[in-house]
C-alpha positions in Angstrom: 17.7 -9.2 -17.4 15.9 -12.0 -16.5 12.0 -12.3 -16.6 10.5 -14.9 -15.7 5.8 -15.1 -15.2 3.9 -18.4 -14.4 0.3 -18.6 -13.5 -1.3 -21.4 -11.6 -5.3 -22.0 -10.7 -5.1 -22.4 -6.9 -8.4 -24.6 -5.7 -8.8 -22.4 -3.0 -10.2 -18.9 -2.6 -7.7 -15.4 -2.9 -7.4 -14.9 0.7 -6.6 -17.9 1.8 -4.3 -18.0 -1.1 -3.1 -14.4 -0.3 -2.7 -14.9 3.6 -0.5 -18.1 2.5 1.6 -15.9 0.6 1.7 -13.3 2.3 2.9 -14.9 5.9 6.8 -14.6 5.0 7.2 -18.7 6.7 5.8 -19.3 4.5 8.0 -19.1 1.4 10.0 -21.0 2.0 7.5 -24.5 1.7 6.9 -23.3 -1.4 9.8 -21.2 -3.4 12.9 -24.0 -2.9 15.1 -21.7 -3.1 14.4 -19.9 -0.4 15.9 -21.4 2.2 14.5 -19.0 5.0 12.7 -16.2 5.2 11.7 -13.6 8.0 9.2 -10.8 8.6 11.5 -8.8 10.0 8.9 -5.5 10.2 6.2 -5.2 12.2 2.8 -5.6 11.5 0.4 -7.6 8.1 2.2 -6.9 4.7 1.8 -3.4 3.6 3.5 -1.3 1.8 7.5 -1.2 3.4 6.9 -4.4 5.6 10.4 -6.4 5.1 11.9 -10.1 4.5 14.9 -11.1 5.6 16.3 -14.4 4.1 18.8 -17.2 2.4 17.7 -18.3 -1.0 20.3 -21.3 -2.8 20.5 -22.2 -6.0 22.9 -24.3 -8.7 24.8 -24.7 -5.6 25.0 -21.1 -4.7 23.8 -18.9 -1.4 23.1 -15.8 -0.6 21.3 -13.9 2.2 19.5 -11.0 0.8 16.6 -8.2 2.7 13.6 -7.7 0.2 10.7 -4.4 1.0 7.7 -4.5 -0.3 6.7 -1.2 -3.1 3.2 -2.5 -3.6 0.8 -4.3 -1.9 -2.9 -4.1 -2.8 -4.8 -6.7 -0.4 -6.5 -10.0 -2.6 -4.8 -8.9 -5.7 -1.3 -8.4 -5.8 2.1 -7.6 -4.0 5.4 -6.2 -6.2 8.8 -7.8 -4.1 12.5 -6.0 -4.9 15.6 -7.0 -2.4 17.0 -4.1 -1.4 20.3 -6.2 -0.1 22.6 -8.9 -1.2 24.0 -10.1 -3.8 21.4 -10.7 -6.4 19.1 -7.9 -7.7 15.8 -9.4 -7.5 11.9 -8.1 -8.2 8.8 -9.7 -8.2 5.1 -9.5 -8.6 2.5 -12.1 -7.3 -0.9 -11.2 -8.9 -4.0 -12.9 -7.4 -7.4 -13.4 -9.1 -10.8 -15.4 -8.0 -12.0 -18.0 -10.7 -14.8 -20.3 -10.1 -13.5 -21.4 -6.5 -10.3 -21.1 -6.8 -7.2 -17.8 -7.1 -5.3 -17.7 -10.4 -1.8 -17.3 -8.5 0.3 -15.3 -11.0 4.3 -15.0 -10.0 6.7 -13.1 -12.4 10.6 -12.8 -10.8 12.5 -10.5 -12.8 16.8 -10.3 -11.6 19.4 -8.0 -13.7 21.6 -7.6 -14.1 21.9 -11.6 -15.0 21.8 -14.7 -12.7 25.8 -15.5 -13.9 26.7 -12.3 -11.5 26.0 -15.1 -9.1 29.5 -16.8 -9.9 31.5 -13.9 -8.9 33.1 -10.7 -9.0 36.8 -12.3 -10.7 38.0 -12.7 -13.6 36.7 -16.0 -14.5 34.0 -15.9 -13.0 32.8 -13.2 -15.2 33.3 -14.6 -17.9 32.2 -18.4 -16.4 29.0 -16.3 -15.4 28.3 -14.7 -18.7 29.1 -18.7 -20.9 26.7 -20.0 -17.8 23.8 -17.4 -18.4 21.5 -19.2 -21.0 21.7 -22.4 -18.8 20.9 -21.1 -15.6 18.7 -18.9 -17.2 17.0 -21.8 -18.8 16.9 -24.0 -15.5 15.4 -20.8 -13.6 12.7 -20.7 -15.9 11.5 -24.4 -15.3 12.3 -23.4 -11.1 9.5 -21.2 -11.7 6.9 -22.8 -13.2 7.9 -25.5 -10.5 7.1 -23.6 -7.4 3.6 -22.6 -8.9 2.6 -26.2 -9.0 4.1 -26.8 -5.6 2.6 -24.3 -3.8 -0.7 -25.0 -5.8 0.1 -28.7 -4.7 0.3 -27.5 -0.7 -2.2 -25.1 -0.5 -4.7 -28.4 -2.2 -3.5 -30.5 0.3 -3.6 -28.2 3.2 
């Protein structure tokens, strides 16, 4: 299982950061691997809310559907994929720090990002060999994403 976590302090209050993060339309703005995301259930984000999206990493694209499994308003979310070729989950935490928000983003994928290369013997072998490289790229990307989020909200 690949696990990556990153935090950043954002110069905006928790409710504003929460509102931005829990709007599916904003996901592709701060999360560059996401090409598009749409909420497919009605109402505000809550346990059971589903989003559909498409992502692209290292030139490989895939579609997914995910569901919120935890939602404590202005505090934390948990989200997991329920459809798609890459199983993943993430959690977000929002902590008040002075006039801003410490945003923590944790992403997990299993059985590993190398599975994105396919299911043929050659693809599986290449995927296993590429796994450490893909994981390192992904760790760097997650750190970049949370900084990108801080930059986007600072410019708003």
